[in-house]
C-alpha positions in Angstrom: 68.6 -57.2 56.3 68.6 -56.5 52.6 65.9 -54.3 51.4 63.3 -55.9 49.1 63.3 -54.7 45.6 60.3 -54.5 43.3 60.0 -54.7 39.5 57.7 -51.6 39.5 60.3 -49.5 41.3 62.9 -50.5 38.8 60.8 -49.8 35.7 58.6 -46.8 36.7 60.1 -43.5 37.8 57.0 -41.5 38.5 53.3 -41.4 37.5 54.1 -39.5 34.5 56.7 -42.2 33.2 54.3 -43.7 30.4 57.1 -45.6 28.9 57.9 -47.2 32.5 54.3 -47.8 33.1 53.9 -49.6 29.8 57.1 -51.8 30.6 55.4 -52.7 33.8 52.2 -53.7 32.1 54.3 -56.0 29.8 56.1 -57.6 32.7 52.7 -58.0 34.4 51.3 -59.7 31.5 54.2 -62.1 30.9 54.0 -63.0 34.7 50.3 -63.6 34.3 50.9 -65.9 31.3 53.5 -67.9 33.3 51.1 -68.4 36.1 48.3 -69.5 33.9 50.6 -72.0 31.9 51.6 -73.5 35.3 48.0 -74.0 36.4 47.0 -75.4 33.1 49.9 -77.9 33.5 48.3 -79.2 36.8 50.8 -77.4 39.2 49.8 -76.5 42.7 49.2 -73.2 44.0 52.2 -73.4 46.2 54.2 -74.3 43.2 52.9 -71.5 41.1 53.6 -68.9 43.8 57.1 -70.1 44.2 57.6 -69.9 40.4 56.2 -66.3 40.3 58.5 -65.2 43.0 61.5 -66.7 41.1 60.3 -65.1 37.9 60.2 -61.9 39.8 63.6 -62.2 41.3 65.1 -63.4 37.9 63.7 -60.1 36.3 65.3 -57.8 38.9 68.7 -59.6 38.5 68.7 -59.1 34.7 69.1 -55.5 33.6 68.8 -57.0 30.1 65.3 -58.2 30.8 64.3 -55.0 32.4 65.6 -53.0 29.4 63.8 -55.4 27.1 60.6 -54.6 28.7 61.2 -50.8 28.0 62.2 -51.5 24.3 59.1 -53.5 23.6 57.1 -50.7 25.6 58.7 -48.2 23.3 57.9 -50.1 20.2 54.3 -50.5 21.2 54.0 -46.9 22.1 55.6 -45.8 18.6 53.3 -48.2 16.7 50.3 -46.8 18.6 51.2 -43.2 18.0 51.8 -44.1 14.2 48.5 -45.8 13.9 46.6 -43.1 15.7 48.4 -40.4 13.5 47.7 -42.5 10.5 43.8 -42.7 11.4 43.7 -39.2 12.3 45.2 -38.1 8.9 42.9 -40.6 7.1 39.8 -39.0 8.9 41.2 -35.6 8.2 41.8 -36.3 4.6 38.2 -37.8 4.3 36.7 -34.7 6.0 38.9 -32.5 3.8 37.6 -34.2 0.7 34.0 -34.0 1.9 34.4 -30.3 2.6 35.9 -29.5 -0.7 33.2 -31.5 -2.5 30.4 -29.8 -0.5 32.1 -26.3 -1.3 32.4 -27.3 -5.0 28.7 -28.2 -4.9 27.3 -25.1 -3.2 29.8 -23.0 -5.5 28.2 -24.6 -8.5 24.6 -24.0 -7.3 25.6 -20.3 -6.5 26.9 -19.8 -9.9 23.9 -21.4 -11.6 21.6 -19.2 -9.3 23.6 -16.1 -10.3 23.4 -17.1 -14.0 19.7 -17.5 -13.7 19.2 -14.2 -12.0 21.5 -12.6 -14.7 19.3 -14.2 -17.5 16.1 -13.0 -15.6 17.3 -9.6 -15.3 18.2 -9.4 -19.0 14.7 -10.7 -19.9 13.1 -8.0 -17.8 15.2 -5.3 -19.3 14.1 -6.7 -22.8 10.4 -6.8 -21.8 10.8 -3.2 -20.3 12.3 -2.0 -23.5 9.8 -3.7 -25.7 7.0 -2.1 -23.5 8.3 1.3 -23.9 8.8 0.9 -27.6 5.2 -0.3 -28.0 4.0 2.6 -25.9 6.0 5.1 -27.7 4.7 3.6 -31.1 1.2 3.8 -30.0 1.4 7.5 -29.0 3.1 8.3 -32.5 0.5 6.3 -34.2 -2.5 7.9 -32.3 -0.8 11.2 -33.0 -0.8 10.5 -36.7 -4.3 9.5 -36.8 -5.5 12.5 -34.7 -7.7 15.0 -36.7 -8.4 18.3 -35.0 -12.2 19.1 -35.1 -13.5 22.3 -36.7 -14.1 25.6 -34.9 -17.7 25.1 -34.4 -17.6 21.4 -33.6 -14.7 22.1 -31.1 -16.7 25.0 -29.6 -19.8 22.9 -29.3 -17.9 20.0 -27.5 -16.3 22.6 -25.2 -19.8 24.0 -24.2 -21.2 20.5 -23.5 -18.2 19.3 -21.8 -17.4 19.5 -18.0 -16.5 23.1 -18.6 -20.1 24.4 -18.3 -19.3 27.1 -16.0 -19.4 31.1 -16.0 -17.2 31.3 -19.0 -19.5 29.1 -21.2 -22.5 30.9 -20.2 -20.9 34.3 -20.9 -19.9 33.1 -24.3 -23.5 31.9 -25.0 -24.9 35.3 -24.0 -22.3 37.0 -26.3 -23.2 34.9 -29.3 -26.9 35.3 -28.5 -26.5 39.0 -28.2 -24.9 39.3 -31.5 -27.6 37.2 -33.4 -30.4 39.2 -31.8 -28.8 42.7 -32.8 -28.9 41.7 -36.4 -32.6 42.3 -36.3 -34.5 45.5 -35.7 -32.2 48.4 -35.2 -34.7 50.0 -32.8 -34.5 47.2 -30.4 -30.6 47.2 -30.2 -30.6 49.5 -27.3 -33.2 47.6 -25.2 -31.3 44.4 -26.0 -28.0 45.7 -24.9 -29.6 46.9 -21.5 -31.0 43.4 -21.1 -27.8 41.7 -22.0 -25.7 43.8 -19.7 -28.1 43.2 -16.7 -28.2 39.5 -17.5 -24.1 39.5 -17.7 -23.8 41.3 -14.3 -26.3 39.1 -12.7 -24.4 35.9 -13.9 -21.1 37.2 -12.6 -22.4 38.6 -9.2 -25.2 35.9 -8.8 -27.8 38.9 -8.0 -30.9 40.0 -10.1 -31.0 43.4 -11.2 -34.5 44.9 -11.4 
C-alpha cells in the first residue's frame, strides 16, 4: 500500500520554516479559489470534492508547481520586508526630523533666555555702578558744603546733645568756677572748697558735709 502524501509535508519542513508556511498558504488559497469557482459554476459537491483531490495530487506530482509556490512565497516575504523596512525608515526619518526641530526650537529658546539674562545682568551692573557713583558724589558734595561750627557753638551743641553725662557736668563746673573766681579775691578760697566738694560728690555720688 502506497503511503499517502500531503502537500503540507512537501512544502513545510518544521514550524520555523516560514517560507514553507507561506508556500502552503498560497497553495491553500489557490485550492480554495478553485473550489469556489466550481461551486459558482453550478458543480455538485461530489464533483468539487473530486476536483480538489485531483488538484492536490497534481501539485504533489509536479515539483515545478511546488517550487513555484515557494518562489511566490519568497517574493511575497521579500516584498513585505521591504515595505516594512521602508515604512520603518520613513517613520524613523519623520521622528528624527521632529526631534531635530524640537531640539533646534529648545536650543533657540535657551539661547534667547541666556541672552536676556546677560542683558539683565549688564543692566544690573550698570545700575549698581550708577548708584555707587551717585552715593560717592553725594558724599563728596556734602563734604564740600560742610562748614565746621565755631568753638563755642560746638561746645554748646556737645553739652546739649546726648552726651550729657559726668564729663559735661564737670566741664560746666570748671567753667563756672573760673568765672566766679574772677570776682572778689577773698572768696576764692571758699569757692575752691565748695567746687572741690561738688566735684567729689559728682564723681562719687555722695554728698560731702
